[in-house]
N, C-alpha and C positions, 0 to 999 in steps of 0.2 A: 328157846325161841323157835318160832315156826318159820315158814318160808319167808324169804326177803320181801319187803314191801317196797312200793315205789317211793322215790324221794326226789324232790326238786332241789337242784343245786342252785347256789346264788346266781349263776348266770342264766338260770331258767331251763337248763337241760333236764330231761327226765331220765332217771336211772331205771333200768328194767326191773320189773317186780311182779308180784303175784296179784296186783289189782287192788290193793288196799289204798285208802286215801293217801295222797301225796304228803310227805313230811317236808316242810319248807326249811331248808338249812339257812336261808337268808332271813328268817324271822327270829325275833327275840322270844325265848322260852323261859319258863320257870317251873319249879316244883309246885304243884297244886297246893294251896294252903290247907286243903282238907286232907293232905297226905302226911303221915308221920313216917320218918325214916329211923329204923332201929339198926345200928351197926351190928354186924355179926362177923365171926372169924372168916366166913366164906365171902362176905360182901355186905349185904344189907337186906332187911325186910322192909317193904313199903306197904303201908296199910292206908287205904282210902276210907275215911270215916263216912263219906256220903254214899258210896256204892258198896262198902264193906268188902272190896276186892283186896287181895293180898298178892304182892309180887315179890319174887326173890331175885335179887341182883347178885349174881355169882362172880362178878368181876369188879374189883375195887376201883379200877379206872372208870368204869361206868358210874359207880357210886359218886366218885369225885366230880365227874362231869355233871351229873344230875344236881348235885348239891351246889354247884357254882354257875349253873346256866344263867341265872338272873344277873350275874356280874358281867355278862358279855352282850354286845349289840345283836348277836345272832348265834345260832347253834354252830355254824361253821367256825366262828372264832373260838368258841368253847372247845371244839374238837382240836383245833390247832394249838391252843394253849395247853391242852392235855398231852400234846405230843403225838397225836394220832396221824400217821402218815397216810398217803393215798392208798396204799395196798390194804391197810387195816380199816380204812374209813367205812366201807360198806357194812361191815359187821356192827360198827357203832351206830351208824344211821339206822340199821335194822332194829337195834335195841331201843333207840330213841323213838322210832316210829311206833313200836309196840307200846312204849310207855305213853306216848301221845294218844294212841288209839284207845287205851284203857283209862285215859283221863288222869294219869299219875303226873304228867307234865302238861302244862297248858301254855298257850301263847301269852306273852307278858301282858297284853292288853285285855285278855279274855277274863270274864268273871269266873270265879271258882264254881264248879258244879259238883 
């Protein structure tokens, strides 16, 4: 992953970042239906059939969060359910931001691209 990106927390506060588009923790997200997840010993490979991008998830907790995002009303609830505490949360928000920026995850109401 690269430099941390901005994130909007449910209360509307901005987390400091490198200027990427804000990731809304208060929004509902899902895995893009054009993305296939292939489990691997290190985590998973994500392949986007529309853009032909490949992403490596090297953390099984992130894999679990991504695969269950659609089961929660918002990303913040998904992180809480995965047991992500306040100290670790910025790293997971950074990972979700990168996945959203690359179109691997999309807002629940967004059409797949």
